[in-house]
N, CA, C and O atoms as CSV, one atom per row, in Angstrom:
chain,resi,resn,atom,element,x,y,z
A,1,MET,N,N,7.348,23.577,-56.799
A,1,MET,CA,C,8.209,23.402,-57.940
A,1,MET,C,C,9.665,23.737,-57.583
A,1,MET,O,O,10.585,23.002,-57.944
A,2,ARG,N,N,9.860,24.856,-56.870
A,2,ARG,CA,C,11.232,25.239,-56.482
A,2,ARG,C,C,11.825,24.213,-55.532
A,2,ARG,O,O,13.014,23.903,-55.605
A,3,ARG,N,N,10.993,23.686,-54.640
A,3,ARG,CA,C,11.459,22.691,-53.676
A,3,ARG,C,C,11.932,21.432,-54.407
A,3,ARG,O,O,12.954,20.853,-54.037
A,4,LEU,N,N,11.206,21.008,-55.431
A,4,LEU,CA,C,11.588,19.839,-56.216
A,4,LEU,C,C,12.919,20.091,-56.930
A,4,LEU,O,O,13.777,19.209,-56.961
A,5,ALA,N,N,13.095,21.264,-57.492
A,5,ALA,CA,C,14.350,21.607,-58.179
A,5,ALA,C,C,15.516,21.608,-57.191
A,5,ALA,O,O,16.599,21.117,-57.510
A,6,ARG,N,N,15.301,22.152,-56.005
A,6,ARG,CA,C,16.351,22.145,-54.984
A,6,ARG,C,C,16.707,20.731,-54.569
A,6,ARG,O,O,17.884,20.412,-54.395
A,7,SER,N,N,15.694,19.871,-54.405
A,7,SER,CA,C,15.934,18.483,-54.022
A,7,SER,C,C,16.743,17.757,-55.078
A,7,SER,O,O,17.653,16.995,-54.751
A,8,ARG,N,N,16.419,17.989,-56.345
A,8,ARG,CA,C,17.166,17.347,-57.429
A,8,ARG,C,C,18.614,17.835,-57.443
A,8,ARG,O,O,19.539,17.035,-57.584
A,9,TRP,N,N,18.808,19.133,-57.300
A,9,TRP,CA,C,20.160,19.716,-57.288
A,9,TRP,C,C,20.975,19.127,-56.142
A,9,TRP,O,O,22.139,18.774,-56.331
A,10,PHE,N,N,20.385,19.019,-54.968
A,10,PHE,CA,C,21.070,18.449,-53.815
A,10,PHE,C,C,21.422,16.986,-54.076
A,10,PHE,O,O,22.527,16.556,-53.746
A,11,ALA,N,N,20.513,16.219,-54.656
A,11,ALA,CA,C,20.763,14.802,-54.958
A,11,ALA,C,C,21.926,14.662,-55.926
A,11,ALA,O,O,22.765,13.776,-55.761
A,12,VAL,N,N,21.986,15.525,-56.931
A,12,VAL,CA,C,23.098,15.485,-57.893
A,12,VAL,C,C,24.417,15.771,-57.175
A,12,VAL,O,O,25.417,15.100,-57.428
A,13,LEU,N,N,24.426,16.754,-56.290
A,13,LEU,CA,C,25.646,17.071,-55.544
A,13,LEU,C,C,26.092,15.903,-54.679
A,13,LEU,O,O,27.279,15.580,-54.647
A,14,VAL,N,N,25.160,15.262,-53.975
A,14,VAL,CA,C,25.503,14.149,-53.084
A,14,VAL,C,C,26.039,12.970,-53.888
A,14,VAL,O,O,27.057,12.384,-53.520
A,15,VAL,N,N,25.365,12.615,-54.979
A,15,VAL,CA,C,25.817,11.489,-55.805
A,15,VAL,C,C,27.187,11.791,-56.400
A,15,VAL,O,O,28.068,10.931,-56.392
A,16,GLY,N,N,27.374,13.000,-56.915
A,16,GLY,CA,C,28.679,13.377,-57.475
A,16,GLY,C,C,29.781,13.309,-56.441
A,16,GLY,O,O,30.866,12.805,-56.728
A,17,TRP,N,N,29.526,13.804,-55.248
A,17,TRP,CA,C,30.511,13.772,-54.166
A,17,TRP,C,C,30.856,12.332,-53.796
A,17,TRP,O,O,32.028,12.007,-53.607
A,18,ASP,N,N,29.835,11.459,-53.691
A,18,ASP,CA,C,30.076,10.049,-53.369
A,18,ASP,C,C,30.912,9.370,-54.447
A,18,ASP,O,O,31.819,8.597,-54.139
A,19,LEU,N,N,30.609,9.657,-55.708
A,19,LEU,CA,C,31.396,9.064,-56.792
A,19,LEU,C,C,32.837,9.529,-56.743
A,19,LEU,O,O,33.758,8.733,-56.923
A,20,LEU,N,N,33.037,10.817,-56.499
A,20,LEU,CA,C,34.388,11.365,-56.436
A,20,LEU,C,C,35.168,10.739,-55.288
A,20,LEU,O,O,36.289,10.273,-55.486
A,21,LEU,N,N,34.597,10.724,-54.108
A,21,LEU,CA,C,35.315,10.200,-52.951
A,21,LEU,C,C,35.420,8.682,-52.978
A,21,LEU,O,O,36.417,8.121,-52.522
A,22,GLY,N,N,34.410,8.018,-53.503
A,22,GLY,CA,C,34.429,6.565,-53.545
A,22,GLY,C,C,35.490,6.018,-54.480
A,22,GLY,O,O,35.965,4.899,-54.287
A,23,SER,N,N,35.868,6.786,-55.488
A,23,SER,CA,C,36.847,6.300,-56.456
A,23,SER,C,C,38.271,6.730,-56.102
A,23,SER,O,O,39.214,6.373,-56.808
A,24,CYS,N,N,38.434,7.475,-55.039
A,24,CYS,CA,C,39.755,7.985,-54.669
A,24,CYS,C,C,40.476,6.998,-53.753
A,24,CYS,O,O,39.920,6.521,-52.763
A,25,HIS,N,N,41.685,6.714,-54.096
A,25,HIS,CA,C,42.534,5.888,-53.255
A,25,HIS,C,C,43.810,6.662,-53.019
A,25,HIS,O,O,44.258,7.390,-53.905
A,26,PRO,N,N,44.409,6.524,-51.844
A,26,PRO,CA,C,45.635,7.270,-51.600
A,26,PRO,C,C,46.738,6.833,-52.571
A,26,PRO,O,O,46.857,5.658,-52.918
A,27,THR,N,N,47.520,7.795,-52.986
A,27,THR,CA,C,48.660,7.517,-53.853
A,27,THR,C,C,49.864,7.222,-52.981
A,27,THR,O,O,50.165,7.964,-52.046
A,28,VAL,N,N,50.552,6.130,-53.295
A,28,VAL,CA,C,51.743,5.750,-52.546
A,28,VAL,C,C,52.947,5.879,-53.467
A,28,VAL,O,O,52.985,5.279,-54.541
A,29,LEU,N,N,53.928,6.662,-53.043
A,29,LEU,CA,C,55.181,6.826,-53.775
A,29,LEU,C,C,56.255,5.987,-53.126
A,29,LEU,O,O,56.187,5.682,-51.935
A,30,GLY,N,N,57.228,5.621,-53.898
A,30,GLY,CA,C,58.390,4.990,-53.310
A,30,GLY,C,C,58.700,3.678,-53.966
A,30,GLY,O,O,57.961,3.193,-54.822
A,31,PRO,N,N,59.781,3.126,-53.559
A,31,PRO,CA,C,60.657,3.623,-52.495
A,31,PRO,C,C,61.486,4.821,-52.964
A,31,PRO,O,O,61.881,4.918,-54.126
A,32,THR,N,N,61.732,5.721,-52.023
A,32,THR,CA,C,62.548,6.894,-52.314
A,32,THR,C,C,64.025,6.521,-52.246
A,32,THR,O,O,64.398,5.485,-51.695
A,33,THR,N,N,64.850,7.384,-52.815
A,33,THR,CA,C,66.300,7.202,-52.745
A,33,THR,C,C,66.876,8.351,-51.948
A,33,THR,O,O,66.507,9.494,-52.217
A,34,PRO,N,N,67.729,8.136,-51.017
A,34,PRO,CA,C,68.457,6.922,-50.707
A,34,PRO,C,C,67.821,6.063,-49.617
A,34,PRO,O,O,68.299,4.954,-49.381
A,35,SER,N,N,66.769,6.521,-48.943
A,35,SER,CA,C,66.304,5.851,-47.724
A,35,SER,C,C,65.274,4.751,-47.924
A,35,SER,O,O,65.046,3.961,-47.008
A,36,GLY,N,N,64.649,4.674,-49.082
A,36,GLY,CA,C,63.666,3.629,-49.330
A,36,GLY,C,C,62.333,3.848,-48.648
A,36,GLY,O,O,61.638,2.884,-48.328
A,37,TYR,N,N,61.955,5.120,-48.415
A,37,TYR,CA,C,60.679,5.414,-47.761
A,37,TYR,C,C,59.511,5.158,-48.703
A,37,TYR,O,O,59.644,5.253,-49.923
A,38,ARG,N,N,58.374,4.835,-48.120
A,38,ARG,CA,C,57.091,4.779,-48.819
A,38,ARG,C,C,56.314,6.008,-48.353
A,38,ARG,O,O,56.202,6.262,-47.154
A,39,VAL,N,N,55.785,6.759,-49.296
A,39,VAL,CA,C,55.120,8.025,-48.996
A,39,VAL,C,C,53.662,7.928,-49.432
A,39,VAL,O,O,53.371,7.652,-50.596
A,40,VAL,N,N,52.745,8.158,-48.488
A,40,VAL,CA,C,51.317,8.173,-48.792
A,40,VAL,C,C,50.888,9.634,-48.896
A,40,VAL,O,O,50.994,10.402,-47.940
A,41,LEU,N,N,50.403,9.995,-50.080
A,41,LEU,CA,C,50.006,11.378,-50.359
A,41,LEU,C,C,48.554,11.620,-49.983
A,41,LEU,O,O,47.778,10.675,-49.838
A,42,PRO,N,N,48.182,12.905,-49.823
A,42,PRO,CA,C,46.773,13.206,-49.560
A,42,PRO,C,C,45.916,12.768,-50.743
A,42,PRO,O,O,46.372,12.784,-51.887
A,43,GLU,N,N,44.667,12.375,-50.463
A,43,GLU,CA,C,43.731,12.015,-51.514
A,43,GLU,C,C,43.250,13.282,-52.204
A,43,GLU,O,O,43.503,14.391,-51.733
A,44,ALA,N,N,42.553,13.112,-53.328
A,44,ALA,CA,C,41.995,14.255,-54.042
A,44,ALA,C,C,41.195,15.104,-53.057
A,44,ALA,O,O,40.461,14.578,-52.221
A,45,SER,N,N,41.345,16.406,-53.165
A,45,SER,CA,C,40.727,17.294,-52.181
A,45,SER,C,C,39.912,18.380,-52.851
A,45,SER,O,O,40.193,18.798,-53.974
A,46,GLN,N,N,38.895,18.825,-52.132
A,46,GLN,CA,C,38.124,19.997,-52.504
A,46,GLN,C,C,38.073,20.916,-51.303
A,46,GLN,O,O,38.030,20.467,-50.158
A,47,VAL,N,N,38.077,22.198,-51.576
A,47,VAL,CA,C,38.018,23.181,-50.501
A,47,VAL,C,C,37.326,24.423,-51.038
A,47,VAL,O,O,37.378,24.699,-52.237
A,48,LEU,N,N,36.682,25.166,-50.160
A,48,LEU,CA,C,36.112,26.452,-50.548
A,48,LEU,C,C,37.209,27.504,-50.596
A,48,LEU,O,O,38.164,27.465,-49.821
A,49,ARG,N,N,37.056,28.431,-51.507
A,49,ARG,CA,C,37.988,29.550,-51.627
A,49,ARG,C,C,38.087,30.260,-50.278
A,49,ARG,O,O,37.079,30.486,-49.609
A,50,LEU,N,N,39.299,30.604,-49.892
A,50,LEU,CA,C,39.620,31.319,-48.655
A,50,LEU,C,C,39.371,30.503,-47.385
A,50,LEU,O,O,39.321,31.062,-46.289
A,51,HIS,N,N,39.214,29.184,-47.525
A,51,HIS,CA,C,39.095,28.298,-46.369
A,51,HIS,C,C,40.341,27.414,-46.313
A,51,HIS,O,O,40.714,26.830,-47.330
A,52,PRO,N,N,40.987,27.301,-45.166
A,52,PRO,CA,C,42.207,26.481,-45.072
A,52,PRO,C,C,41.916,24.993,-45.230
A,52,PRO,O,O,40.860,24.499,-44.834
A,53,LEU,N,N,42.878,24.298,-45.817
A,53,LEU,CA,C,42.797,22.854,-46.010
A,53,LEU,C,C,44.085,22.233,-45.498
A,53,LEU,O,O,45.171,22.622,-45.928
A,54,ALA,N,N,43.983,21.278,-44.589
A,54,ALA,CA,C,45.166,20.573,-44.088
A,54,ALA,C,C,45.563,19.492,-45.089
A,54,ALA,O,O,44.740,18.673,-45.497
A,55,LEU,N,N,46.837,19.503,-45.477
A,55,LEU,CA,C,47.394,18.478,-46.352
A,55,LEU,C,C,48.371,17.651,-45.522
A,55,LEU,O,O,49.359,18.181,-45.012
A,56,THR,N,N,48.100,16.366,-45.389
A,56,THR,CA,C,48.941,15.497,-44.569
A,56,THR,C,C,49.569,14.409,-45.425
A,56,THR,O,O,48.889,13.732,-46.196
A,57,VAL,N,N,50.884,14.254,-45.271
A,57,VAL,CA,C,51.654,13.220,-45.947
A,57,VAL,C,C,52.139,12.255,-44.876
A,57,VAL,O,O,52.594,12.677,-43.812
A,58,ARG,N,N,52.041,10.942,-45.161
A,58,ARG,CA,C,52.535,9.935,-44.228
A,58,ARG,C,C,53.775,9.277,-44.833
A,58,ARG,O,O,53.797,8.942,-46.017
A,59,VAL,N,N,54.803,9.098,-44.007
A,59,VAL,CA,C,56.057,8.496,-44.463
A,59,VAL,C,C,56.347,7.273,-43.608
A,59,VAL,O,O,56.325,7.338,-42.379
A,60,ARG,N,N,56.621,6.146,-44.282
A,60,ARG,CA,C,56.915,4.877,-43.606
A,60,ARG,C,C,58.203,4.295,-44.171
A,60,ARG,O,O,58.579,4.563,-45.312
A,61,ASP,N,N,58.865,3.497,-43.351
A,61,ASP,CA,C,60.083,2.838,-43.831
A,61,ASP,C,C,59.702,1.571,-44.587
A,61,ASP,O,O,58.519,1.289,-44.779
A,62,ALA,N,N,60.704,0.810,-45.014
A,62,ALA,CA,C,60.468,-0.393,-45.821
A,62,ALA,C,C,59.655,-1.450,-45.079
A,62,ALA,O,O,59.006,-2.284,-45.710
A,63,THR,N,N,59.682,-1.424,-43.748
A,63,THR,CA,C,58.909,-2.401,-42.965
A,63,THR,C,C,57.511,-1.893,-42.614
A,63,THR,O,O,56.745,-2.596,-41.956
A,64,GLY,N,N,57.175,-0.671,-43.051
A,64,GLY,CA,C,55.855,-0.113,-42.789
A,64,GLY,C,C,55.738,0.708,-41.524
A,64,GLY,O,O,54.642,1.128,-41.152
A,65,GLN,N,N,56.870,0.944,-40.852
A,65,GLN,CA,C,56.856,1.719,-39.611
A,65,GLN,C,C,56.947,3.216,-39.907
A,65,GLN,O,O,57.685,3.615,-40.807
A,66,PRO,N,N,56.203,4.064,-39.159
A,66,PRO,CA,C,56.301,5.517,-39.342
A,66,PRO,C,C,57.728,6.003,-39.074
A,66,PRO,O,O,58.412,5.488,-38.189
A,67,VAL,N,N,58.163,6.988,-39.840
A,67,VAL,CA,C,59.517,7.520,-39.717
A,67,VAL,C,C,59.446,8.983,-39.296
A,67,VAL,O,O,58.689,9.762,-39.874
A,68,ASP,N,N,60.236,9.358,-38.286
A,68,ASP,CA,C,60.305,10.743,-37.824
A,68,ASP,C,C,61.460,11.484,-38.486
A,68,ASP,O,O,62.425,10.885,-38.962
A,69,GLU,N,N,61.327,12.818,-38.500
A,69,GLU,CA,C,62.370,13.738,-38.964
A,69,GLU,C,C,62.699,13.610,-40.450
A,69,GLU,O,O,63.821,13.905,-40.861
A,70,VAL,N,N,61.738,13.177,-41.254
A,70,VAL,CA,C,61.900,13.187,-42.708
A,70,VAL,C,C,61.327,14.508,-43.206
A,70,VAL,O,O,60.197,14.859,-42.867
A,71,LEU,N,N,62.091,15.238,-44.003
A,71,LEU,CA,C,61.607,16.508,-44.523
A,71,LEU,C,C,60.658,16.291,-45.696
A,71,LEU,O,O,60.975,15.593,-46.659
A,72,VAL,N,N,59.479,16.912,-45.586
A,72,VAL,CA,C,58.487,16.897,-46.656
A,72,VAL,C,C,58.343,18.342,-47.123
A,72,VAL,O,O,58.068,19.242,-46.330
A,73,HIS,N,N,58.535,18.546,-48.430
A,73,HIS,CA,C,58.468,19.893,-49.013
A,73,HIS,C,C,57.159,20.044,-49.780
A,73,HIS,O,O,56.826,19.222,-50.634
A,74,PHE,N,N,56.425,21.104,-49.464
A,74,PHE,CA,C,55.178,21.443,-50.141
A,74,PHE,C,C,55.438,22.723,-50.927
A,74,PHE,O,O,55.999,23.681,-50.395
A,75,HIS,N,N,55.030,22.737,-52.193
A,75,HIS,CA,C,55.328,23.893,-53.040
A,75,HIS,C,C,54.165,24.163,-53.992
A,75,HIS,O,O,53.667,23.248,-54.648
A,76,VAL,N,N,53.738,25.415,-54.064
A,76,VAL,CA,C,52.755,25.832,-55.064
A,76,VAL,C,C,53.562,26.367,-56.248
A,76,VAL,O,O,54.297,27.344,-56.101
A,77,PRO,N,N,53.434,25.733,-57.428
A,77,PRO,CA,C,54.202,26.183,-58.590
A,77,PRO,C,C,53.934,27.647,-58.932
A,77,PRO,O,O,52.886,28.196,-58.593
A,78,GLU,N,N,54.881,28.253,-59.598
A,78,GLU,CA,C,54.838,29.684,-59.939
A,78,GLU,C,C,53.530,30.073,-60.635
A,78,GLU,O,O,53.038,31.184,-60.440
A,79,THR,N,N,52.972,29.184,-61.432
A,79,THR,CA,C,51.719,29.464,-62.150
A,79,THR,C,C,50.605,29.879,-61.199
A,79,THR,O,O,49.780,30.725,-61.544
A,80,TRP,N,N,50.572,29.287,-59.998
A,80,TRP,CA,C,49.501,29.549,-59.041
A,80,TRP,C,C,49.984,30.295,-57.796
A,80,TRP,O,O,49.195,30.538,-56.883
A,81,ALA,N,N,51.252,30.655,-57.746
A,81,ALA,CA,C,51.819,31.235,-56.520
A,81,ALA,C,C,51.130,32.521,-56.078
A,81,ALA,O,O,51.083,32.806,-54.881
A,82,SER,N,N,50.598,33.296,-57.003
A,82,SER,CA,C,49.924,34.536,-56.589
A,82,SER,C,C,48.494,34.263,-56.119
A,82,SER,O,O,47.851,35.149,-55.556
A,83,GLN,N,N,47.997,33.056,-56.342
A,83,GLN,CA,C,46.619,32.726,-55.986
A,83,GLN,C,C,46.480,31.755,-54.827
A,83,GLN,O,O,45.397,31.614,-54.259
A,84,ALA,N,N,47.585,31.075,-54.467
A,84,ALA,CA,C,47.499,30.062,-53.406
A,84,ALA,C,C,48.834,29.962,-52.680
A,84,ALA,O,O,49.872,30.391,-53.184
A,85,ARG,N,N,48.780,29.382,-51.479
A,85,ARG,CA,C,50.020,29.205,-50.715
A,85,ARG,C,C,49.890,28.001,-49.792
A,85,ARG,O,O,48.793,27.527,-49.498
A,86,VAL,N,N,51.045,27.526,-49.346
A,86,VAL,CA,C,51.114,26.503,-48.307
A,86,VAL,C,C,51.964,27.065,-47.179
A,86,VAL,O,O,52.947,27.769,-47.411
A,87,ASP,N,N,51.565,26.740,-45.948
A,87,ASP,CA,C,52.301,27.263,-44.799
A,87,ASP,C,C,52.252,26.239,-43.666
A,87,ASP,O,O,51.167,25.915,-43.183
A,88,PRO,N,N,53.376,25.737,-43.243
A,88,PRO,CA,C,54.738,26.004,-43.698
A,88,PRO,C,C,55.071,25.197,-44.960
A,88,PRO,O,O,54.435,24.179,-45.233
A,89,PRO,N,N,56.070,25.655,-45.731
A,89,PRO,CA,C,56.421,24.948,-46.960
A,89,PRO,C,C,57.248,23.681,-46.732
A,89,PRO,O,O,57.255,22.798,-47.589
A,90,THR,N,N,57.930,23.574,-45.619
A,90,THR,CA,C,58.714,22.384,-45.299
A,90,THR,C,C,58.362,21.933,-43.895
A,90,THR,O,O,58.342,22.728,-42.955
A,91,VAL,N,N,58.079,20.622,-43.766
A,91,VAL,CA,C,57.669,20.076,-42.480
A,91,VAL,C,C,58.430,18.778,-42.253
A,91,VAL,O,O,58.536,17.952,-43.159
A,92,ALA,N,N,58.962,18.596,-41.046
A,92,ALA,CA,C,59.602,17.329,-40.658
A,92,ALA,C,C,58.533,16.416,-40.059
A,92,ALA,O,O,57.699,16.858,-39.269
A,93,THR,N,N,58.565,15.148,-40.440
A,93,THR,CA,C,57.554,14.217,-39.944
A,93,THR,C,C,57.694,13.980,-38.443
A,93,THR,O,O,58.791,13.970,-37.883
A,94,ARG,N,N,56.539,13.792,-37.823
A,94,ARG,CA,C,56.443,13.361,-36.428
A,94,ARG,C,C,55.450,12.215,-36.423
A,94,ARG,O,O,54.341,12.337,-36.942
A,95,GLN,N,N,55.855,11.107,-35.835
A,95,GLN,CA,C,55.039,9.889,-35.860
A,95,GLN,C,C,54.646,9.542,-37.293
A,95,GLN,O,O,53.556,9.032,-37.551
A,96,GLY,N,N,55.564,9.833,-38.221
A,96,GLY,CA,C,55.370,9.485,-39.618
A,96,GLY,C,C,54.485,10.417,-40.418
A,96,GLY,O,O,54.166,10.121,-41.570
A,97,GLN,N,N,54.073,11.551,-39.829
A,97,GLN,CA,C,53.177,12.461,-40.544
A,97,GLN,C,C,53.739,13.868,-40.615
A,97,GLN,O,O,54.384,14.353,-39.685
A,98,ALA,N,N,53.473,14.518,-41.759
A,98,ALA,CA,C,53.831,15.927,-41.949
A,98,ALA,C,C,52.595,16.626,-42.507
A,98,ALA,O,O,52.022,16.187,-43.504
A,99,THR,N,N,52.188,17.720,-41.855
A,99,THR,CA,C,50.977,18.433,-42.268
A,99,THR,C,C,51.288,19.900,-42.503
A,99,THR,O,O,51.994,20.537,-41.721
A,100,THR,N,N,50.744,20.425,-43.599
A,100,THR,CA,C,50.814,21.850,-43.892
A,100,THR,C,C,49.399,22.341,-44.152
A,100,THR,O,O,48.467,21.543,-44.247
A,101,THR,N,N,49.240,23.648,-44.268
A,101,THR,CA,C,47.935,24.232,-44.551
A,101,THR,C,C,47.958,24.898,-45.917
A,101,THR,O,O,48.848,25.695,-46.213
A,102,PHE,N,N,46.978,24.568,-46.744
A,102,PHE,CA,C,46.807,25.133,-48.077
A,102,PHE,C,C,45.699,26.167,-48.018
A,102,PHE,O,O,44.680,25.952,-47.362
A,103,LEU,N,N,45.891,27.301,-48.707
A,103,LEU,CA,C,44.872,28.338,-48.764
A,103,LEU,C,C,44.903,28.954,-50.156
A,103,LEU,O,O,45.970,29.311,-50.655
A,104,ALA,N,N,43.728,29.080,-50.789
A,104,ALA,CA,C,43.641,29.654,-52.131
A,104,ALA,C,C,42.717,30.857,-52.137
A,104,ALA,O,O,41.708,30.893,-51.432
A,105,ARG,N,N,43.083,31.848,-52.953
A,105,ARG,CA,C,42.279,33.062,-53.083
A,105,ARG,C,C,41.359,33.032,-54.301
A,105,ARG,O,O,40.557,33.946,-54.493
A,106,THR,N,N,41.469,31.988,-55.127
A,106,THR,CA,C,40.669,31.913,-56.341
A,106,THR,C,C,40.142,30.505,-56.526
A,106,THR,O,O,40.716,29.547,-56.009
A,107,ALA,N,N,39.055,30.379,-57.260
A,107,ALA,CA,C,38.483,29.065,-57.551
A,107,ALA,C,C,39.192,28.455,-58.757
A,107,ALA,O,O,39.733,29.171,-59.600
A,108,GLY,N,N,39.184,27.130,-58.828
A,108,GLY,CA,C,39.799,26.408,-59.943
A,108,GLY,C,C,40.564,25.210,-59.422
A,108,GLY,O,O,40.515,24.892,-58.234
A,109,GLN,N,N,41.274,24.546,-60.330
A,109,GLN,CA,C,42.107,23.425,-59.912
A,109,GLN,C,C,43.542,23.905,-59.789
A,109,GLN,O,O,44.121,24.418,-60.747
A,110,ILE,N,N,44.109,23.734,-58.605
A,110,ILE,CA,C,45.457,24.209,-58.294
A,110,ILE,C,C,46.299,23.014,-57.881
A,110,ILE,O,O,45.828,22.137,-57.157
A,111,MET,N,N,47.536,22.979,-58.337
A,111,MET,CA,C,48.446,21.898,-57.999
A,111,MET,C,C,49.338,22.297,-56.831
A,111,MET,O,O,49.766,23.445,-56.715
A,112,VAL,N,N,49.605,21.329,-55.979
A,112,VAL,CA,C,50.611,21.481,-54.934
A,112,VAL,C,C,51.637,20.381,-55.180
A,112,VAL,O,O,51.286,19.205,-55.269
A,113,GLN,N,N,52.913,20.772,-55.291
A,113,GLN,CA,C,53.975,19.788,-55.469
A,113,GLN,C,C,54.447,19.333,-54.099
A,113,GLN,O,O,54.718,20.148,-53.217
A,114,ILE,N,N,54.543,18.012,-53.934
A,114,ILE,CA,C,55.016,17.441,-52.685
A,114,ILE,C,C,56.273,16.642,-53.003
A,114,ILE,O,O,56.280,15.797,-53.899
A,115,THR,N,N,57.345,16.926,-52.248
A,115,THR,CA,C,58.625,16.258,-52.483
A,115,THR,C,C,59.115,15.603,-51.202
A,115,THR,O,O,59.132,16.220,-50.136
A,116,VAL,N,N,59.515,14.337,-51.327
A,116,VAL,CA,C,60.198,13.604,-50.259
A,116,VAL,C,C,61.395,12.939,-50.926
A,116,VAL,O,O,61.242,12.134,-51.844
A,117,GLU,N,N,62.581,13.286,-50.453
A,117,GLU,CA,C,63.845,12.821,-51.021
A,117,GLU,C,C,63.849,13.072,-52.531
A,117,GLU,O,O,63.772,14.225,-52.956
A,118,ASP,N,N,63.937,12.006,-53.359
A,118,ASP,CA,C,64.056,12.197,-54.802
A,118,ASP,C,C,62.719,12.111,-55.536
A,118,ASP,O,O,62.701,12.148,-56.767
A,119,HIS,N,N,61.611,12.000,-54.824
A,119,HIS,CA,C,60.289,11.865,-55.452
A,119,HIS,C,C,59.490,13.158,-55.290
A,119,HIS,O,O,59.354,13.688,-54.187
A,120,THR,N,N,58.965,13.655,-56.414
A,120,THR,CA,C,58.081,14.825,-56.417
A,120,THR,C,C,56.830,14.460,-57.188
A,120,THR,O,O,56.898,13.827,-58.242
A,121,VAL,N,N,55.689,14.863,-56.656
A,121,VAL,CA,C,54.416,14.601,-57.324
A,121,VAL,C,C,53.512,15.822,-57.181
A,121,VAL,O,O,53.555,16.529,-56.173
A,122,ASP,N,N,52.687,16.060,-58.213
A,122,ASP,CA,C,51.694,17.125,-58.168
A,122,ASP,C,C,50.390,16.564,-57.621
A,122,ASP,O,O,49.887,15.553,-58.112
A,123,VAL,N,N,49.849,17.217,-56.609
A,123,VAL,CA,C,48.569,16.823,-56.027
A,123,VAL,C,C,47.550,17.902,-56.390
A,123,VAL,O,O,47.718,19.065,-56.023
A,124,PRO,N,N,46.481,17.514,-57.121
A,124,PRO,CA,C,45.478,18.515,-57.506
A,124,PRO,C,C,44.513,18.811,-56.357
A,124,PRO,O,O,44.096,17.921,-55.615
A,125,ILE,N,N,44.182,20.078,-56.242
A,125,ILE,CA,C,43.184,20.510,-55.260
A,125,ILE,C,C,42.153,21.335,-56.009
A,125,ILE,O,O,42.497,22.297,-56.696
A,126,THR,N,N,40.904,20.962,-55.878
A,126,THR,CA,C,39.829,21.711,-56.511
A,126,THR,C,C,39.330,22.745,-55.520
A,126,THR,O,O,38.855,22.414,-54.434
A,127,VAL,N,N,39.447,24.001,-55.916
A,127,VAL,CA,C,39.012,25.110,-55.065
A,127,VAL,C,C,37.678,25.595,-55.615
A,127,VAL,O,O,37.579,26.024,-56.765
A,128,LEU,N,N,36.654,25.518,-54.771
A,128,LEU,CA,C,35.310,25.927,-55.163
A,128,LEU,C,C,35.105,27.391,-54.833
A,128,LEU,O,O,35.677,27.910,-53.874
A,129,GLY,N,N,34.280,28.058,-55.640
A,129,GLY,CA,C,33.972,29.462,-55.399
A,129,GLY,C,C,32.988,29.608,-54.263
A,129,GLY,O,O,33.062,28.888,-53.267
A,130,GLU,N,N,32.084,30.525,-54.410
A,130,GLU,CA,C,31.095,30.792,-53.374
A,130,GLU,C,C,30.177,29.581,-53.188
A,130,GLU,O,O,29.920,28.839,-54.135
A,131,THR,N,N,29.693,29.392,-51.979
A,131,THR,CA,C,28.740,28.339,-51.683
A,131,THR,C,C,27.399,28.711,-52.324
A,131,THR,O,O,26.897,29.813,-52.104
A,132,PRO,N,N,26.807,27.791,-53.123
A,132,PRO,CA,C,25.532,28.132,-53.741
A,132,PRO,C,C,24.448,28.337,-52.684
A,132,PRO,O,O,24.403,27.619,-51.685
A,133,ARG,N,N,23.599,29.298,-52.905
A,133,ARG,CA,C,22.482,29.572,-51.991
A,133,ARG,C,C,21.196,29.091,-52.656
A,133,ARG,O,O,20.941,29.375,-53.826
A,134,PHE,N,N,20.396,28.360,-51.893
A,134,PHE,CA,C,19.141,27.812,-52.439
A,134,PHE,C,C,17.960,28.581,-51.947
A,134,PHE,O,O,16.825,28.263,-52.302
């Protein structure tokens, strides 16, 4: 009986995860001002509490080519600043990519603001608590 319950719970988790990831498409911002960049943001993310998560932003010019030395700013709003952080907060692109590390001390949905030139967007990250034990 317990084995059947565990199997059902696992199936629900797998189906839910597939639905979540299957419906996610990268968000593209732009063109930015003044440079006209197109910015591809990280997709919806989940992470375990106290486990680092890499957040990568891709920046391309109007012709679709990766752009170097564009500053990407990552910021955890004041509401969540005591519970989460990004390090480093500002990254210059290399080969069109800028990556920072997100870390949260609490479970819940936390926003990270990402800014490139004049565009800022909130990216939600779902932080899960303890891993369930079966």
